[in-house]
C-alpha positions, 0 to 999 in steps of 0.5 A: 100241415100233417106230419108223415110218420114212419108207419104211413104208406108212402108211394114215393119210396119202396116199402121194403121187406113185407114178410116178417115171418122170415127171421132177421139176423142182425149180423152174419156172426149170429147166423154163423153161430146158428148154423154151428148150433145146427151142425153140432146138434144134428150129429148128436145121439139125441137128435138121431134118436128123436128123428128115429122116434119121429119116423117110427111114430109116423110110420106106426100111426099111418099103418095102425090108425084107421084109414080115415085118420091116416094122412100118409099112405104106406101103399105109396111108400110114405111119400110125405115122410120122404118129402119131409126127410128130404127137406130136412136133409136139403137144409141140413147140408148147406148149414153144415157146410156154412159151419165148416166154412166158419171153422176153416176161417177160425183155423186159418186165423189160428194158424196165422197167429201160431206162425207169428208166435213161432216166428217171434219165439225163433227171433227171441231165441236167436237174439238170446243165443247171440247175447250168450255168445257175446257174453262168452267172448267178453268173459274170455277177455276178462281176467279170471280169479286164478289169473289175478292171483298168479299175477299178484304172486308174481308181483310179490315174488318180484318185490321180494327179489327187489327187496333182497337185492336192495337190502 
């Protein structure tokens, strides 16, 4: 009996993705980090200078090069360059929006954590305020050093009076 390997073509089950050209992202987080990287780098001066240099070289080559070597016509308004830049913009906008959505999610979590921390701090502060008030009230009922001295002097005077009266 022959073994069926995973690589064999089976007709009773779907083959699945056949296109190995499309990169697979094992998690949404990896794709999210990729979109954030794109969004961060598209706004840098390096990217803008590189894109400008690409356009200048493209236009320069298609203007100066001999006609048989040109691939984009200046007479037609550099149609291929326009299509390339439009394609780049059509991919850039959704990637930037995805990166912004991830940032909004992180901000939402951070705001919730800050709210919880502030609530705990408020509860702790209220507890400490109640404890301080209760300590002040307890201290008010306690005998102070001056009160004890005055009572002891009063008792000594009473004892001296009783001693003089008896003796």
